[in-house]
N, C-alpha and C positions, 0 to 999 in steps of 0.2 A: 691167506688173503681175506680181508674183511668183506662181509656180505652187506655192509651198511651202505645205503645209497641216499643221497640228497639231491633233489632236482629243484631248480630255480625257475619260477615263471613270473616275470614282471606283469602286473595287472593294473587296470584302472588308469585314470587320467594322470596320476602322479608316478606311475611305474613302480608300485610297491612290490617288493620281492615276496611272493608267496612260495613257500617251500613244501614240497611233498617228500616225506622222509619214510623210508621203509627198508626192509631187509630182503635181499634176493631170495626167491623161492618161499616168501612169506606173503600171504595175500592181503595183509592189513597194512594201513599206512597212517601216518600222522600228517595232518595239514596244518601249517603254521601261517597265520595272518592271511586268510583269503579275502583280500581287500576289495575285490570286485570280480566280475566275470565268473560267477559260480559255475555256470554250465561248462565253460572252458576248462576250469579246474577239474571238474568231474570227468570231462573227456580225457584229460591228461592221465587221470587215475585209471581210466579204462584202458588207455594205451599201455600203461605200465602193469596192467593186470593186478591192480590193488584196489581194495575197498577202504574208504575212510573209516577209521575207528574213533579218532579224537581230533578236535580242533584246538590248537594251542594259540591263544592270543597274547601278544606281547603287551598290547595296550588297546585302548578303545577308540582311537581316532577313526573317522569314517573310512579313510583309505586303507585301513587294516581289517575292517569288519563287514564291508558291504556284501561280500559273497557268502556270509555265514548262513543266512536264511535259506538261500537257494540250495545249499548243500544239505541243510537239515531237512528240507522238504523231500529231497531224494533219499536221504538216509536218516530218518528220525532218531535212530538209536545212537547216532554220533554224539559224543559228550564234548561240550565246549568248556574249556578252562580259561580263566583269566585271573589276574591278581586281585587279592581281597579288597583293595582300595580303589578298584576301577569301576565299581558298580555305577557311580554317578555318570561316568562317560558313556557306558554301554546303554544306559536307560534314558538319556536325555539328548535328543538330536541337536539341541542348541549348544550343548557342551562338546559333543563329539564332532560337531561341525557338519554333520550330514544335512542339517536344515539349510545351511548356507549354499549348498549345491542343488537344492530342490529335490532331494531324495531322502527324506527323513527316515532314519534307521534307529530302532531301539529294541533291545531284548536283554534278558538276563542270561548270564552264563549258567551252565548247569552246575559248575563247581567253581568256587572262588578259592584260590590257593594262597598259601602263605610262604614266606621266606624259609628256605631250608627243606621244604617238602620234596619228596621224590615221587615222580609219576612213572608208571609203566604202561606202555601201549605199543602195539605192533612189534613186540619183542625188543623194545628199546627203553632204556631208563633215561629220564630227563629230570634233572635237579633244578628246582625253582630258586632263582636268585632275585630278590626284590631290589629294583634299581630305580627308586623314585627320582624324578627330575624332569624328564620330558613330559611325563604326567605323574601324578601322585602314586598311581597304582601300577606303573610300569614294572614288568618282570622280564628277565632273560631266562633262557632254558639252556642248561649246561649238560651236555651228553658226554660225561667224563670218560666213559669207556671208549668213545669214538674221537676224543679230542676236538669236540665241536661245541661252539657257543652260538646260540641264536640270540642276537643282541637287539632285535627290534630297532627302534629309533633312539636307543641310548648311545651306542657306539658305532661310528662309521669309519671307513677308511680315512685316516688322518683328520677326522672331524668328530663332532658329537651332535646330538639332537637339539633342536631349537627348544627354547623354554618360554616363549612369549605367548603360548596358547593356554587355554584354561587348565589349571592345576600345575602348570610348569614352574620350575624353580631352578635357576642356574646353579646356585650353591649346592643344591641336592644332587644334581646330575653329575657335577664334578666329583663330589664325594663318592657317589655310587660307582663311577668308573674307577677312581683311584683306590677305593677301599674294597670294592667287591669284585671288579673285573681284572684289574692289573695284577692281583696276586695269583691269578690262574697261570698254568704253565705257558711259557712263551710260544710253544708250537701249537697252541690251541687255535684252530681255525675259527674265524669270526664271520658269521653269516648275518649281515645287517638287513634292516628293513628297506633300505634303498642303496643302490650302488654296488660296488665290487666287494668281493671277499677279501679279508685281511687276516692278520694274526695278532694275538696279544703281544708278542714280542715286537712286531713292527710298530704297533700303536704306542708301546712304552717308549719307543725311540723317537717317533715322528708325530704323535698326536699332540696338539697344543695343550691338552689337559696335563700331559706329563711335566710340563715346565711351568704350569700355572702357579702363581704365588699370590693367594688371596686369603 
């Protein structure tokens, strides 16, 4: 039986899915997209008896990054990862839209990652898949050994991310899903940035991208 665990915590005004990922009996964890409520996320880590080792960001919109600084204050050694083309969103509150809600947020990731990189943290391997479209620097994290994909706001249950915000591109997001994500095994569990879990197989049958002719 696998000791891999993934816990979902919707946070912030838009209900962004923050994920805490860890192995049983291993005291380190990966936090994905701490969009807000940093202290709440840290409290959940305490309840799970895990310490954050890294933060993986799928992209730089405010609702996926607002909890980063609070976690970093508590654990300065935590390493923040983001896509190599996402620096403009992370460092400009007008582009990541945090200025629009009166809570300007800007910072640099500790490491900017590229398509095809493999990261290891908390005893877990995460393969970086660049999926431009929702933003130019969007990435997904594929945990092949666990049959898990963290899709951010690229792929949702029977839907896909919006492309009308800064650096968004509809053509690119469709290509990203069809060329980068749909080739993954059908039983891969997809954990999106908002909403319910799905699978690659389900999305290949029911997502509008599958029948898009453009």
